[in-house]
N, C-alpha and C positions, 0 to 999 in steps of 0.2 A: 520276882524270880522264882524259879521252880526249886523245891527242896531236892537235894541230891544226897545220895548215900556215900559220903566221903569223909575221910578223916584228915587227909593231907591238905586238901584245898577246898575248904567249905565255901559254899557260895557266899558272896559278900552280903547278901540280904536274903533272909529266909522267910520273912513275913511282911505284911503290909505295915507293920509297926516299926519298920526300919527307919532310922534317922535319915532324913534327906537334908543335905546341906546345900545352900546356895550362897556361898560367900561372894563378896563383891569381887569384880574382876581386878586382879592386882596390876599395879603399874610396874612395868619392867624395872628391875633394879640392876644397875650396872655392876659388873665385876671387873676389876682391873685386869689387864692382860697378864700381869705377874701372878695375880691370884688364880688365873685360869691355867697356870702351869704351862705356858707356851714358849718354851725355848728361850726364856729371858729371865735373868735375875733382877733386872731393873723394872721399876714401876713407871711405865710411860703414862702420859696424860690421857691417852686414848682408853676407852672403856669397852667392855665386851658385854653385849646383852645376850639373851637366850638364843636369838636367831643367829647371832655371830658365833656363838658357841657350837651350834650345829652346822654352820656353813660348810666346814670341810667334809661333812657327811651327807650333804644334800645329794639327792638322787635316789636311785632304786637299788635295793639289796634283795638277795635271796639266800635262803638257808633252811636248815632243818629246825623246826619248832619242837621242843620237848615239853610235855605237860606231865607232871607227876600227879596222878589222880588217886587211884585206889591202892596202888602198890608202890611202896617207897623204894623198891629196888628196880622197878621197871617203868620207864617213862612212856607215855603215849606219844608216838612220833607222827609228824605231818610236815608237808612242805610249808614254808613260811615266806612271806614277802614283807619288806619294809620300804616305805617311801618317806623320805625326809625332805621337808620344804619349810623354810622359815623357822619358826619355833615349834613346828609340829612333826610328830612321828606317827604315821599311820601304818598299821600292820594287818596282815591277814594270816590265817592259819585254819586248820580244821580239827574237829573233834569227831572221831569215828565217822568220817566222811561228810560231816555237815560243816559248811563254810562258816567261819567266824571272823570278826573284824574288831579292831581296837584303835583307839586314838589317845595319844599323850600330847599335851601342850606344855612346854616348858616356860617358866616365867622366872623372874628374879635371878637372872644370870645362871639358871640351872638349879637353883635351890628350891624350886617348887615344881611339881608336876600335877596337872589335872588330867585324870585318866578315866576313860570308859571303855568297856569291852563287852561285846555281844554275849559272851558266855559267862564271864565272871560277874559283871555287874553293869546294868544300864544306867545306874545312878552314878554321878560323877564322884570320884574319890580324889580328894585333895591331899597330897603328901608333901611334906616339907623336909628339908635337910640341908645338904651342902654340895658344893662342887670342889673336889680336891683330888690331887694326884690323877688327873684326867678321868675322874669318875663322878657322875651324878649319883648321889646316894640319898634317897628320900624315904620317909616313913609316914604312913597314914594308918588309920584304923577303921574298922567297920563293925556294924552290929551283926551278930550271928545268932538270930533268934532272940530269946529272952535272957540269955546268959551274958557273961562279960564280953566286952569288945575284943576282937582279934586284931593283930597288926598285919600290915602288908608293906613290905619293903621292896622298892624298885631300885635297880642299879643299871646305869647305862655307862659302859666303858667307852671313852672317847679318846684313847691314846694313840690309836693307829687308824689313820683315815682310810686304810684299805680293808678294815674289818670293823663291823658294827656288832657290839655285844649288848644284849638286853637280858637281864635276869630279874625274876620276881620271887620273893620269899614270903611264905606264910608264917605268922608268929602266933603261937597259942597265947591265951591269957596268962599262962605261967612263964612266958618268955622263950619257949622252945621254938627255934627257927628252922624251917625246912625249905629247901628249894621247891618251887611250884612250877616255874616256867623258865625256859632258857631258849633264846633264839640267837644263833651266831650267824651273822649275815656277811656275805661276800658281795662286793659291788657289782651290779649289772651295768649301770651307766650313771 
């Protein structure tokens, strides 16, 4: 990856010395429908995997992508698209006119995301966390040069099947979290 002059969203990898992880492909772990917060207080025998979690959101979405890059008070704006199929979330956006793409694959009932993005990082970032209150909330970390690792938190709000919300947050080694990316999608089809 190229070094970039930024403080808010440092590139996920600044040198060839970056750690590359290739964890084994996880087996989907089921989440009960009650754990998935789906209009029921009972725990039915049926379970919900990552693809089932995203099923109400399958299709195409469009919205404004915001990237906080050099100025914490002003986001870089671009048109964004999201396509959801199975356990995958593919998205497009642009940075200063140059097209960008990204892919997230959910596993373990929404408690894990494997993520790559053409601008942020071409190396897969594996983040883990949980699915609660209609929100996938996962945390990963990445090497930023030779210093301490930085955190990267991803949040997918899945409470309203007519709106898709994706946010990403950068976390300094000291624990300070700032929003880095936001895409609020409206269903196209």
